[in-house]
C-alpha positions as CSV (number, residue, x, y, z in Angstrom):
1,M,-10.0,-3.6,-0.6
2,F,-6.9,-5.7,-0.3
3,F,-8.7,-8.4,1.7
4,A,-11.4,-8.5,-1.0
5,L,-8.9,-9.0,-3.8
6,Y,-6.6,-11.4,-1.9
7,P,-8.5,-14.7,-2.4
8,R,-9.3,-13.8,-6.1
9,L,-5.7,-12.9,-7.2
10,Q,-3.2,-15.7,-6.8
11,A,-0.3,-13.4,-7.5
12,L,-1.0,-11.7,-4.1
13,A,-0.7,-15.0,-2.2
14,R,2.5,-16.1,-3.9
15,R,4.5,-13.2,-2.7
16,P,2.9,-11.5,0.3
17,V,5.8,-9.2,1.1
18,L,6.1,-8.0,-2.5
19,S,2.4,-7.5,-2.8
20,G,2.4,-5.5,0.5
21,I,5.1,-3.2,-0.8
22,A,3.1,-2.8,-4.0
23,Y,-0.1,-2.0,-2.0
24,G,1.8,0.5,0.1
25,T,3.1,2.2,-3.1
26,F,-0.5,2.2,-4.6
27,A,-1.7,3.8,-1.4
28,W,0.9,6.5,-1.6
29,V,0.1,7.2,-5.3
30,V,-3.6,7.5,-4.6
31,M,-3.2,9.6,-1.5
32,N,-0.7,12.0,-3.1
33,L,-2.0,12.3,-6.6
34,V,-5.8,12.0,-6.0
35,V,-6.8,12.6,-2.4
36,V,-4.5,15.4,-1.4
37,P,-5.1,17.5,-4.5
38,L,-8.9,17.1,-4.0
39,T,-8.6,18.5,-0.5
40,R,-6.7,21.5,-1.7
41,I,-4.2,21.2,1.2
42,G,-1.3,21.4,-1.2
43,K,0.9,19.2,-3.3
44,F,2.7,16.1,-2.3
45,P,6.1,16.5,-0.6
46,A,8.1,19.1,-2.5
47,T,11.4,17.2,-2.3
48,L,12.3,13.8,-3.7
49,Q,13.6,12.8,-0.3
50,G,10.3,13.7,1.4
51,A,8.3,11.7,-1.2
52,V,10.6,8.6,-0.8
53,I,10.3,8.8,3.0
54,N,6.5,9.0,2.9
55,A,6.3,6.2,0.4
56,V,8.5,3.9,2.5
57,I,6.4,4.7,5.6
58,L,3.2,3.6,3.8
59,M,4.9,0.5,2.4
60,V,6.1,-0.6,5.9
61,C,3.3,0.6,8.1
62,I,0.3,0.0,5.8
63,G,1.1,-2.3,2.9
64,L,3.2,-5.0,4.7
65,P,0.9,-5.4,7.8
66,I,-2.2,-5.6,5.6
67,S,-0.6,-8.1,3.2
68,L,0.9,-10.3,5.9
69,G,-2.4,-10.2,7.8
70,A,-4.4,-11.3,4.7
71,H,-1.9,-14.0,4.0
72,R,-2.1,-15.3,7.5
73,H,-5.9,-15.1,7.5
74,F,-6.5,-16.9,4.2
75,T,-3.8,-19.6,4.7
76,R,-5.1,-20.8,8.1
77,K,-7.0,-24.0,7.9
């Protein structure tokens, strides 16, 4: 999804680190507020500390690599 939107939205290309953090946050919100409740596994982390740790993991391990990879892919000539 991110790779499809990257060339169409100039805001993503201007600040790849910030857009990666935003994408990681978006992934966390979708997973914890949509996907997990639909699976009936349970609620998202019960503590604020657990939620923050999970969000930071998705930002760093999902959002940033995807964003920086897209930036590198679309800026190569």
